[in-house]
DSSP file (Angstrom, degrees, kcal/mol; ACC not computed):
  #  RESIDUE AA STRUCTURE BP1 BP2  ACC     N-H-->O    O-->H-N    N-H-->O    O-->H-N    TCO  KAPPA ALPHA  PHI   PSI    X-CA   Y-CA   Z-CA
    1    1 A M              0   0    0      0, 0.0     2,-0.1     0, 0.0     5,-0.0   0.000 360.0 360.0 360.0 142.1  -24.5   -4.2  -16.2
    2    2 A S    >   -     0   0    0      1,-0.1     3,-1.0     3,-0.0     4,-0.4  -0.380 360.0-117.9 -77.6 159.6  -22.2   -6.8  -14.9
    3    3 A E  G >  S+     0   0    0      1,-0.2     3,-1.2     2,-0.2     4,-0.3   0.795 108.8  71.2 -64.4 -28.9  -22.2   -7.9  -11.3
    4    4 A E  G >  S+     0   0    0      1,-0.3     3,-1.1     2,-0.2    -1,-0.2   0.791  86.1  65.1 -61.2 -29.2  -18.6   -6.7  -11.0
    5    5 A V  G <  S+     0   0    0     -3,-1.0    -1,-0.3     1,-0.3    -2,-0.2   0.852 105.7  43.9 -61.9 -34.0  -19.7   -3.1  -11.2
    6    6 A F  G <  S+     0   0    0     -3,-1.2     2,-1.7    -4,-0.4    -1,-0.3   0.406  85.1  98.9 -93.1   2.2  -21.5   -3.5   -7.9
    7    7 A D    <   +     0   0    0     -3,-1.1     2,-0.3    -4,-0.3    -1,-0.2  -0.455  55.3 163.1 -87.5  64.3  -18.7   -5.4   -6.2
    8    8 A M        -     0   0    0     -2,-1.7     2,-0.2     1,-0.0    -2,-0.0  -0.641  32.1-132.1 -88.6 140.8  -17.4   -2.3   -4.4
    9    9 A K        -     0   0    0     -2,-0.3     2,-0.3     1,-0.0    56,-0.2  -0.482  18.2-124.7 -86.3 161.2  -15.0   -2.7   -1.4
   10   10 A T  E     -A   64   0A   0     54,-3.1    54,-2.8    -2,-0.2     2,-0.4  -0.770  16.8-122.6-106.3 149.8  -15.5   -0.8    1.8
   11   11 A Q  E     -A   63   0A   0     79,-0.4    79,-2.9    -2,-0.3     2,-0.4  -0.780  28.5-173.6 -93.7 137.5  -12.9    1.5    3.5
   12   12 A F  E     -AB  62  89A   0     50,-2.1    50,-3.1    -2,-0.4     2,-0.5  -0.982  16.0-145.0-128.7 139.8  -11.9    0.6    7.1
   13   13 A M  E     -AB  61  88A   0     75,-3.1    75,-2.7    -2,-0.4     2,-0.6  -0.928  12.5-158.6-103.6 126.5   -9.7    2.6    9.5
   14   14 A V  E     -AB  60  87A   0     46,-3.1    46,-2.1    -2,-0.5     2,-0.6  -0.919   4.1-154.3-102.2 121.5   -7.5    0.5   11.7
   15   15 A E  E     -AB  59  86A   0     71,-2.9    71,-1.8    -2,-0.6     2,-0.5  -0.869  16.2-161.4 -90.1 121.9   -6.3    2.3   14.9
   16   16 A M  E     -AB  58  85A   0     42,-3.0    42,-2.7    -2,-0.6     2,-0.6  -0.926   6.8-155.8-112.7 122.9   -3.1    0.5   15.8
   17   17 A F  E     -AB  57  84A   0     67,-3.3    67,-1.6    -2,-0.5    40,-0.2  -0.879  14.2-153.9-102.7 117.2   -1.8    0.9   19.4
   18   18 A L        -     0   0    0     38,-2.0    65,-0.1    -2,-0.6     4,-0.1  -0.467  29.7 -85.2 -89.0 159.2    2.0    0.4   19.6
   19   19 A P        -     0   0    0      0, 0.0    -1,-0.1     0, 0.0    64,-0.1  -0.296  26.9-134.5 -64.6 147.0    3.8   -0.8   22.7
   20   20 A E  S    S+     0   0    0      1,-0.2     2,-0.6    -3,-0.1    -2,-0.0   0.910  98.5  49.9 -66.1 -42.2    4.9    1.8   25.2
   21   21 A E  S    S-     0   0    0      1,-0.0     2,-1.5    -3,-0.0    -1,-0.2  -0.884  81.0-147.8-100.0 118.1    8.4    0.3   25.5
   22   22 A L        -     0   0    0     -2,-0.6    -2,-0.0     4,-0.1    -4,-0.0  -0.661  25.3-167.1 -88.5  87.8    9.9   -0.3   22.0
   23   23 A E    >>  -     0   0    0     -2,-1.5     4,-2.4     1,-0.1     3,-0.6  -0.245  33.4-108.1 -73.5 162.2   12.0   -3.4   22.8
   24   24 A M  H 3> S+     0   0    0      1,-0.2     4,-2.4     2,-0.2     5,-0.2   0.853 118.5  59.6 -60.7 -36.4   14.7   -4.7   20.5
   25   25 A S  H 34 S+     0   0    0      1,-0.2     4,-0.5     2,-0.2    -1,-0.2   0.866 109.8  44.0 -62.0 -34.8   12.5   -7.7   19.5
   26   26 A F  H X> S+     0   0    0     -3,-0.6     3,-1.3     2,-0.2     4,-0.6   0.929 111.5  52.6 -70.9 -47.5    9.9   -5.2   18.2
   27   27 A M  H >< S+     0   0    0     -4,-2.4     3,-1.0     1,-0.3    -2,-0.2   0.835 102.4  59.4 -60.6 -34.4   12.5   -3.0   16.5
   28   28 A R  T 3< S+     0   0    0     -4,-2.4     4,-0.4     1,-0.2    -1,-0.3   0.755 102.3  55.1 -66.0 -22.9   14.0   -6.0   14.6
   29   29 A M  T <> S+     0   0    0     -3,-1.3     4,-2.5    -4,-0.5    -1,-0.2   0.635  84.4  87.3 -83.4 -14.8   10.5   -6.6   13.0
   30   30 A I  H <X S+     0   0    0     -3,-1.0     4,-3.0    -4,-0.6     5,-0.3   0.895  84.7  50.4 -58.7 -48.0   10.2   -3.1   11.6
   31   31 A P  H  > S+     0   0    0      0, 0.0     4,-2.1     0, 0.0    -1,-0.2   0.922 114.8  44.0 -59.0 -42.8   12.0   -3.6    8.2
   32   32 A A  H  > S+     0   0    0     -4,-0.4     4,-2.1     2,-0.2    -2,-0.2   0.888 114.0  51.5 -67.1 -37.9    9.9   -6.7    7.5
   33   33 A H  H  X S+     0   0    0     -4,-2.5     4,-2.7     2,-0.2    -1,-0.2   0.938 110.0  48.1 -63.5 -47.0    6.8   -4.9    8.6
   34   34 A R  H  X S+     0   0    0     -4,-3.0     4,-2.6     1,-0.2    -2,-0.2   0.892 110.3  52.3 -62.3 -39.4    7.5   -1.9    6.4
   35   35 A A  H  X S+     0   0    0     -4,-2.1     4,-1.8    -5,-0.3    -1,-0.2   0.910 111.3  47.0 -62.6 -41.4    8.2   -4.2    3.4
   36   36 A Y  H  X S+     0   0    0     -4,-2.1     4,-2.2     2,-0.2    -2,-0.2   0.911 111.2  50.8 -67.2 -42.2    4.8   -5.9    4.0
   37   37 A I  H  X S+     0   0    0     -4,-2.7     4,-2.4     1,-0.2    -2,-0.2   0.921 108.4  53.0 -60.2 -43.7    3.0   -2.5    4.3
   38   38 A N  H  X S+     0   0    0     -4,-2.6     4,-2.5     1,-0.2    -1,-0.2   0.888 108.0  50.8 -59.9 -39.6    4.6   -1.4    1.0
   39   39 A E  H  X S+     0   0    0     -4,-1.8     4,-2.0     2,-0.2    -1,-0.2   0.921 110.6  48.9 -61.8 -44.1    3.3   -4.5   -0.7
   40   40 A L  H  <>S+     0   0    0     -4,-2.2     6,-1.8     2,-0.2     5,-1.6   0.853 111.9  48.8 -67.1 -34.7   -0.2   -3.9    0.6
   41   41 A I  H ><5S+     0   0    0     -4,-2.4     3,-1.1     4,-0.2    -1,-0.2   0.934 111.4  49.7 -67.4 -46.1    0.0   -0.2   -0.5
   42   42 A S  H 3<5S+     0   0    0     -4,-2.5    -2,-0.2     1,-0.3    -1,-0.2   0.844 110.8  49.8 -61.9 -34.0    1.2   -1.3   -4.0
   43   43 A S  T 3<5S-     0   0    0     -4,-2.0    -1,-0.3    -5,-0.2    -2,-0.2   0.548 115.0-115.9 -83.4  -6.7   -1.6   -3.9   -4.3
   44   44 A G  T < 5S+     0   0    0     -3,-1.1    -3,-0.2    -4,-0.5    -2,-0.1   0.507  86.6 113.7  86.6   4.1   -4.3   -1.3   -3.3
   45   45 A Q  S   <S+     0   0    0     -5,-1.6    18,-2.5    -6,-0.2     2,-0.5   0.822  77.1  47.0 -77.6 -30.7   -5.3   -3.0   -0.1
   46   46 A I  E     -C   62   0A   0     -6,-1.8    -2,-0.3    16,-0.2    16,-0.3  -0.955  61.0-177.8-110.9 129.3   -3.9   -0.1    2.0
   47   47 A I  E    S-     0   0A   0     14,-3.4     2,-0.3    -2,-0.5    15,-0.2   0.842  71.6  -0.9 -90.2 -42.2   -4.8    3.4    1.0
   48   48 A S  E     -C   61   0A   0     13,-1.0    13,-2.4     2,-0.0     2,-0.4  -0.994  55.9-162.5-151.0 155.3   -2.8    5.2    3.6
   49   49 A Y  E     +C   60   0A   0     -2,-0.3     2,-0.4    11,-0.2    11,-0.2  -0.983  16.2 172.2-142.4 122.4   -0.5    4.5    6.6
   50   50 A S  E     -C   59   0A   0      9,-2.4     9,-2.5    -2,-0.4     2,-0.4  -0.984  15.2-163.9-136.4 144.3    0.4    6.9    9.3
   51   51 A I  E     -C   58   0A   0     -2,-0.4     7,-0.2     7,-0.2    -2,-0.0  -0.989  31.0-112.0-125.1 137.1    2.2    6.7   12.7
   52   52 A S    >   -     0   0    0      5,-3.1     3,-1.9    -2,-0.4     5,-0.1  -0.239  29.0-111.5 -64.8 156.3    2.0    9.4   15.3
   53   53 A F  T 3  S+     0   0    0      1,-0.3    -1,-0.1     2,-0.1    -2,-0.0   0.853 120.1  51.3 -58.1 -37.1    5.1   11.5   16.1
   54   54 A D  T 3  S-     0   0    0      1,-0.0    -1,-0.3     3,-0.0    -2,-0.1   0.441 108.7-127.6 -83.1   2.8    5.4    9.9   19.5
   55   55 A R  S <  S+     0   0    0     -3,-1.9    -2,-0.1     2,-0.2     3,-0.1   0.775  78.0 114.7  60.0  31.0    5.2    6.4   17.9
   56   56 A S  S    S+     0   0    0      1,-0.2   -38,-2.0   -39,-0.1     2,-0.3   0.638  75.5  22.1 -99.7 -17.8    2.4    5.3   20.2
   57   57 A K  E     -A   17   0A   0    -40,-0.2    -5,-3.1    -5,-0.1     2,-0.3  -0.987  58.9-163.4-151.4 152.0   -0.4    4.9   17.7
   58   58 A G  E     -AC  16  51A   0    -42,-2.7   -42,-3.0    -2,-0.3     2,-0.4  -0.949   8.8-149.6-136.9 160.4   -1.0    4.4   14.0
   59   59 A W  E     -AC  15  50A   0     -9,-2.5    -9,-2.4    -2,-0.3     2,-0.4  -0.998  14.6-176.6-131.9 127.6   -3.9    4.8   11.5
   60   60 A I  E     -AC  14  49A   0    -46,-2.1   -46,-3.1    -2,-0.4     2,-0.6  -0.990  15.2-150.7-128.3 128.2   -4.2    2.6    8.5
   61   61 A I  E     -AC  13  48A   0    -13,-2.4   -14,-3.4    -2,-0.4   -13,-1.0  -0.890  22.1-170.8 -99.6 119.3   -7.0    3.0    5.8
   62   62 A F  E     -AC  12  46A   0    -50,-3.1   -50,-2.1    -2,-0.6     2,-0.5  -0.742  21.2-146.4-105.7 153.2   -7.8   -0.4    4.2
   63   63 A L  E     +A   11   0A   0    -18,-2.5     2,-0.3    -2,-0.3   -52,-0.2  -0.983  45.3 138.0-115.9 114.5   -9.9   -1.2    1.2
   64   64 A A  E     -A   10   0A   0    -54,-2.8   -54,-3.1    -2,-0.5     3,-0.1  -0.938  63.6-111.6-152.4 168.4  -11.6   -4.6    1.9
   65   65 A D  S    S-     0   0    0     -2,-0.3     2,-0.3   -56,-0.2    -1,-0.1   0.852  94.7 -15.2 -73.5 -35.9  -14.8   -6.6    1.6
   66   66 A N  S  > S-     0   0    0    -56,-0.1     4,-1.5     1,-0.1     3,-0.4  -0.970  70.4 -94.2-161.6 170.7  -15.3   -6.7    5.4
   67   67 A A  H  > S+     0   0    0     -2,-0.3     4,-2.7     1,-0.2     5,-0.2   0.820 118.5  61.3 -65.0 -31.7  -13.7   -6.2    8.8
   68   68 A A  H  > S+     0   0    0      1,-0.2     4,-2.3     2,-0.2    -1,-0.2   0.890 103.3  50.5 -63.0 -38.4  -12.8   -9.9    9.0
   69   69 A D  H  > S+     0   0    0     -3,-0.4     4,-1.9     2,-0.2    -1,-0.2   0.893 109.9  50.5 -64.9 -39.4  -10.7   -9.6    5.9
   70   70 A V  H  X S+     0   0    0     -4,-1.5     4,-2.7     2,-0.2    -2,-0.2   0.938 109.9  50.0 -62.4 -46.6   -8.9   -6.6    7.5
   71   71 A L  H  X S+     0   0    0     -4,-2.7     4,-2.4     1,-0.2    -2,-0.2   0.904 107.6  54.3 -59.6 -42.1   -8.3   -8.5   10.7
   72   72 A D  H  < S+     0   0    0     -4,-2.3     4,-0.3     1,-0.2    -1,-0.2   0.904 111.0  45.8 -57.9 -42.0   -6.8  -11.4    8.6
   73   73 A I  H >< S+     0   0    0     -4,-1.9     3,-1.6     1,-0.2     4,-0.3   0.936 111.6  50.5 -67.3 -46.6   -4.4   -9.0    7.0
   74   74 A V  H >< S+     0   0    0     -4,-2.7     3,-1.7     1,-0.3    -2,-0.2   0.864 103.3  60.3 -61.5 -35.7   -3.4   -7.3   10.2
   75   75 A Q  T 3< S+     0   0    0     -4,-2.4    -1,-0.3     1,-0.3    -2,-0.2   0.628 100.3  57.3 -68.7 -11.0   -2.7  -10.7   11.8
   76   76 A Q  T <  S+     0   0    0     -3,-1.6    -1,-0.3    -4,-0.3    -2,-0.2   0.499  78.3 116.5 -93.5  -6.4   -0.1  -11.2    9.1
   77   77 A F  S X  S-     0   0    0     -3,-1.7     3,-2.0    -4,-0.3     4,-0.2  -0.391  73.1-130.1 -58.5 135.5    1.8   -8.1   10.1
   78   78 A P  T 3  S+     0   0    0      0, 0.0     3,-0.3     0, 0.0    -1,-0.2   0.791 110.5  47.3 -56.8 -26.5    5.3   -9.0   11.3
   79   79 A I  T >> S+     0   0    0      1,-0.2     3,-2.4   -50,-0.1     4,-0.6   0.290  77.1 115.0 -96.0  10.6    4.6   -6.8   14.4
   80   80 A H  G X4 S+     0   0    0     -3,-2.0     3,-0.8     1,-0.3    -1,-0.2   0.798  70.2  57.5 -57.1 -32.5    1.1   -8.2   15.1
   81   81 A Q  G 34 S+     0   0    0     -3,-0.3    -1,-0.3     1,-0.2    -2,-0.1   0.642 107.5  49.7 -74.0 -10.4    2.1   -9.8   18.5
   82   82 A F  G <4 S+     0   0    0     -3,-2.4     2,-0.3   -56,-0.1    -1,-0.2   0.536 104.8  66.1-100.6  -8.9    3.2   -6.4   19.8
   83   83 A I    <<  -     0   0    0     -3,-0.8     2,-0.3    -4,-0.6   -65,-0.2  -0.730  57.6-153.0-117.1 159.4    0.1   -4.3   18.8
   84   84 A T  E     -B   17   0A   0    -67,-1.6   -67,-3.3    -2,-0.3     2,-0.3  -0.933  24.1-165.1-120.8 154.4   -3.6   -4.0   19.7
   85   85 A I  E     -B   16   0A   0     -2,-0.3     2,-0.4   -69,-0.2   -69,-0.2  -0.919  21.8-155.3-137.9 160.4   -6.1   -2.7   17.2
   86   86 A E  E     -B   15   0A   0    -71,-1.8   -71,-2.9    -2,-0.3     2,-0.5  -0.993  19.1-149.4-130.0 135.5   -9.5   -1.3   16.7
   87   87 A I  E     -B   14   0A   0     -2,-0.4     2,-0.4   -73,-0.2   -73,-0.2  -0.919  13.4-173.8-109.9 128.8  -11.2   -1.6   13.3
   88   88 A H  E     -B   13   0A   0    -75,-2.7   -75,-3.1    -2,-0.5     2,-0.4  -0.983  20.9-135.9-124.0 125.0  -13.7    1.0   12.2
   89   89 A E  E     -B   12   0A   0     -2,-0.4     2,-0.3   -77,-0.2   -77,-0.2  -0.650  29.3-138.3 -75.2 133.3  -15.9    0.8    9.0
   90   90 A L        -     0   0    0    -79,-2.9   -79,-0.4    -2,-0.4     3,-0.1  -0.713  25.3-171.9 -98.9 143.9  -15.8    4.2    7.3
   91   91 A F  S    S+     0   0    0      1,-0.4     2,-0.4    -2,-0.3    -1,-0.2   0.807  83.3  14.0 -91.1 -43.9  -18.7    6.1    5.7
   92   92 A I        +     0   0    0      2,-0.0    -1,-0.4   -81,-0.0     2,-0.3  -0.999  54.7 169.5-136.4 134.7  -16.4    8.8    4.2
   93   93 A H        +     0   0    0     -2,-0.4     2,-0.3    -3,-0.1    -3,-0.0  -0.888  25.2 167.1-139.2 109.6  -12.7    9.1    3.8
   94   94 A D        +     0   0    0     -2,-0.3     2,-0.3     3,-0.0     3,-0.1  -0.822   7.2 142.3-126.7 159.3  -11.8   12.0    1.6
   95   95 A G    >   -     0   0    0     -2,-0.3     3,-1.7     1,-0.1     4,-0.1  -0.956  61.8 -82.8 179.7 172.1   -8.8   14.0    0.6
   96   96 A E  G >  S+     0   0    0     -2,-0.3     3,-1.8     1,-0.3    -1,-0.1   0.820 119.1  66.8 -60.9 -31.4   -7.0   15.8   -2.2
   97   97 A A  G 3  S+     0   0    0      1,-0.3    -1,-0.3    -3,-0.1    -3,-0.0   0.717  98.3  54.1 -63.0 -19.4   -5.6   12.5   -3.5
   98   98 A Y  G <  S+     0   0    0     -3,-1.7    -1,-0.3     2,-0.1     2,-0.2   0.315  94.3  91.2 -97.7   7.9   -9.2   11.4   -4.3
   99   99 A R  S <  S-     0   0    0     -3,-1.8     3,-0.1     1,-0.1    -3,-0.0  -0.548  88.9 -89.6 -98.0 164.1  -10.0   14.5   -6.4
  100  100 A F        -     0   0    0     -2,-0.2    -1,-0.1     1,-0.1     3,-0.1  -0.443  58.3 -90.9 -66.3 147.2   -9.5   15.0  -10.1
  101  101 A P        -     0   0    0      0, 0.0     2,-0.3     0, 0.0    -1,-0.1  -0.286  44.3-109.1 -59.3 144.8   -6.1   16.5  -11.0
  102  102 A K        -     0   0    0     -3,-0.1     2,-0.3     1,-0.1    -3,-0.0  -0.570  31.7-123.7 -75.6 137.2   -6.0   20.3  -11.1
  103  103 A L        -     0   0    0     -2,-0.3     2,-0.5    -3,-0.1    -1,-0.1  -0.628  19.3-159.2 -83.0 139.8   -5.6   21.7  -14.5
  104  104 A N        -     0   0    0     -2,-0.3     2,-1.2     2,-0.0    -1,-0.0  -0.942   2.3-165.0-122.3 107.6   -2.7   24.0  -15.1
  105  105 A F              0   0    0     -2,-0.5    -2,-0.0     1,-0.2     0, 0.0  -0.735 360.0 360.0 -94.3  90.1   -3.1   26.3  -18.1
  106  106 A N              0   0    0     -2,-1.2    -1,-0.2     0, 0.0    -2,-0.0   0.518 360.0 360.0 -54.7 360.0    0.5   27.5  -18.7
């Protein structure tokens, strides 16, 4: 077996704490931030991205080699100077999206 088979990435959850006051300087960064998040999702580095209804907090599931790599990516967010984060290494992150497709026998 090749070494690449065992080169599995780890899932990390980033808890992102957004500013209480959403100032215009923060709001101007949102389009660039969303574009960057979309790139990370397309490249497979971000598995999921969620923001709470009250816009105070977000949860991002990353696929990375280590927490330092996750931090490097987060520090490139256009909104990075406005947020604080906590990084958690995950043991399990499961959901319907990770299951085999359901068969439909018409």
